[in-house]
Residue, then its C-alpha position, 0 to 999 in steps of 0.5 A: m861500982t864507979f862510973a869508969m868500971a860501969f863504962h868498962l863493963i858496957l865496953v866489954m859487953k858490947r865487944t862480946f855481943a859484937l863477937f857473938f853476932a859476928c859468929i852467928a853471921a859467919f856460921g850463916l854464911h858458911a851454912q848458906k855456902n854449903d847449901t848452895s854447893f850441895i844443891s849445885r851438885l844435886a842439880s848436876e846429878i839430876l840434870v846430867n845423869g837423871e833417870a826420871y824420863e826413862n822411868l816415866r817411859v817404862l811406866t807409861k808405855e809398859v804399865g799404861a793407865r792404872l786405875a785403882g782396882s785394875p790389874q795395871m794398878q798392881k803392875a804399877e806397884e810392882w814397878g815402883f817396889t822394884l825401882f825403890g829396891k834397886l836404889r837400896p833405901d834403908n827401908l822398903l815396904l808396901q802399905a796395904c789399903e782397900v781401894p775402889h774398883w770402878v770400871r768404865g765397862g765399854k765405850e760411851e755413846a751420845i748421839a744428838y738429834e733435833t727433837r722433832e726428827w727424833e720423835t717422827n723418824k723411825n731410824p734417826r741414827k743416820s742424821g744424828r751427830s755423835l758427840a765426844v764424851l766420857a763417863l765421869g769416874n764413879s758414875v753409874g751406867s745407863q744400863k741401856p740407851i736413854a734418850a731425853p730432851v737437853i736443857e742447858i744450865k750455866s750455873f747452879e743458880e740458874l738450875e735452881k731458877k729452872k728446877d721446875s723444867i728439869r724433870g725428864k731431861i738431860v742437864f747440860y752444865n755448860y760452865p767454862f774455865n774462866q780465861t781471866f784466871i792466870r793461875t789455871f788451877q784457880a779456874y779448875g777449882d772454880a769449875v770443878q763443882y759441876r763435875v763433882n756435885g752436878a749429877s746429884r744436884a740435877a737428880k734432886y729435880g728429876a733429871v735422867a742424866v747429865i753432861v758436863r763441859s770438860l774442865t779444860h781450855s784446850t783447843d781440841n775436842l777431847p773429853h776429860t774425865g774425873t771423879l764425881r760424888y753422889d749424894s745418897a739422898y737422890p737417885m744416881i744418874p749417868a754422867v759424862a763429860i763432853g769435848l769443847h767443840d761439841a759442847d759449844w756446838l750443843s750450846k749454840t744449837l740449843q739457842t734455836k732448836s730443841i735437842t734430844i740426846q741418846l745416851w749409853t754408858h756402862g760404868q759400874f763398881l766391882p768389889k773393893v780390892v787391896g792396893h798399896n802405898v809403895i814406900a821407901e825410906l832413908r833413916g835420919s842420923e840425928f832426928p830419926n823420929e822427925i819425918i819428912t814425906v815426899g811423894a806423888h799418886l801412882d794411879s791414874w784414870d783409865v784413859g791416856e797413860g797418866a803421864h802428867d797426872d801423876g806419872a811425872g810426880c812419881v818418877q820425880t820422887i824416885e829421882i830424889l832418892r836416886a840422886f841422894k844415894v849417888l851423892g852419899y847424902k845422909p839425912k838428919r831427919t827420916i825421909r820417906f819417898v811415897l807412891f800413893a794408892n788411889e788419889e783419883n777416885g777415893l784417896a785411900g792411900g793418903l788416908k791410910y798413910a796418915e792413919d797408920a802414922k797416927n796409930t803409931n804416934e809418928r812426928h811428921v814435920f814436913a810433906l811435899e807433893s808433886d801432882a801438877g804435871g811435869f812442866s817447868p818449875r815456877g815455885f812452890g805453894f806452902s801451908g803452914t805457920d807464918a814463922q815456917f813460911e818466913k823461914i822458907m822464903n829465906w831459901q828462895p834465893l837458893l832455888a831461884p837459879y833452878g826456876a823455883t821463884d814463885f813462893i806462895r801461901g797455900g798449897g800441898g796436895a790431896d795425898i798429904g792433905p790428911l797429914q796436915r789435918n791430922f798433925e798440923t804438918a807443914v805441907a807444900g806442893l810443887q807448882p810447875d807452869s800450869q798453862r798446858y796442864f789442863d789440856y791433858h788433865h784426865a784425857a786421852s792426850d795425857v801420854f808420855e810424848a806430852v812430857n818434856k825431859r828437861e822440864l821434868l828433871l828441873g821439877a826433880v831438882n827443885m823438889a830435891a833441894l827443898i827436901y835437902l833444906v828442910d832436912q838440914h835446917g828444919l821448920 
C-alpha cells in the first residue's frame, strides 16, 4: 500500500467514525427529547388529575389502621384490589402469605411515684404521675400490673457497666435522636437498636420491663410504637415507648429521686392468619421476562391511620399505574405494582414475593419502594453496581425539574430488600424531605390531615418518571 492510499484510507475511516458518533449523539438527543416530553406529560396528568390524595382519604378514613392479621388488613386488601381492578391492568392477583396477628389488647398504663411514697402509702395512685406510653409491637403483656424501681440507661455500654444493678428493675432506655444528623433516617438508624433489642438485652440481667424513649425529635408527648425482637435465650418482658416530655421529666427526676413505676400492658399474639400482597401488572411488549417492581406496604400500626407510613406509598404506586394507563403507555418491560403485606412486624409479604420469584426463575431488573412518607420529593437512594448508578445519574437532569435532585448511593426498602439479596436486583427508595417524618412515624398523629396533596403527587411524579426511564433504557 502506497503512502497516498494509506492516507486516503485514514481519511475515510475518520469520516466513518465521525458519522457514526454523530448518529449516536443525534439518537441520544432524540431519546432525551422524547424522555423529557413524556415525563412532562406524566407530571401534568398526575398533578392536574391525580387521584392519590382522594384514594389516601378513603384508605385512612374508611379503612383506618390496618395491622397485619386484623379485620382492617383484609379490608385494605379489598380496597387495593378494587382500585387496581378499575385501572384494567394486564394481570391482577392476590399473593397469599401467612402473617402474624399481634394485638395490643387494651390501653397501657404507666404511673410514676416516688419510691418512698409507693412503699409507705396505702393508696398512692392519687399522687402518681400518669405517663404517656404505648406497648412496642410484638411485646408481651404484663398480665397484671407490675411495679418496680426505674434505672435510667443511656447506652448499651452503660447497661453492661451497670448490669449488676439491673435485676428486679424497670430499665429506662433514654437514648435521644442525634440532632446533628441532617438526614433524620440516620438518627433513626442510630437509635432504633434500643427499641428492637433493648428488652432482651435488659432481661439478660434480670430486668422486669423496659421503657424506651420514643424514636422521634417531635415537640409533642405522643409515644411512638414499633416492633421489637425477643432473643429466645432470655425471658420475654413487657416493653413500652414513652413520649418525649415524659421521658425528659423522668430523666430529670431520677437525678434527685428514686422512682417506682407501676406498669400494665396487654399485648399478645393470636394464631397467624392469611394475608396477601396485592399485585397489578403491565406486561412488557419487548422484554416481558424482565420485571420492574414498584410498591409500598399496605399494613400499618394500630395507632393513627397509617397515612405517611405507608398509605402515601400505596396511593403513589396506584397513581403511577393510573397515569400510565391514561397516557396509553405500553412498557417494554413488565412492570409490577405491589402493595406488600406485613412490613411492620414480620415482612411476610416481601419475603413471599421474593420466594415466589425465585421458585419461578423470574428475572428482576429493578425495584423501587416508597416508604418514607408523603413529603416533598428530594431524590432517590440507590443500591446497585457502579455502572448502574452512573447510568441513573445521567437521568438526574430529567427529574430535577420535579424536585428529585439528590441521588445518593445506598437505598431501597424493607419489602424489596429480599429481591436484592436473592437476585442482586438494583433497588431504590424514594427520598422525600425527612425533617417531619419522625414526628408522625408509628404515632397516633400519622393521620390523613398530616399529608399535603401537592407533596404527595410530586412524589408520584418522580417515581413514575424513574420507572419510565428504567423501562425505556434498562440498567
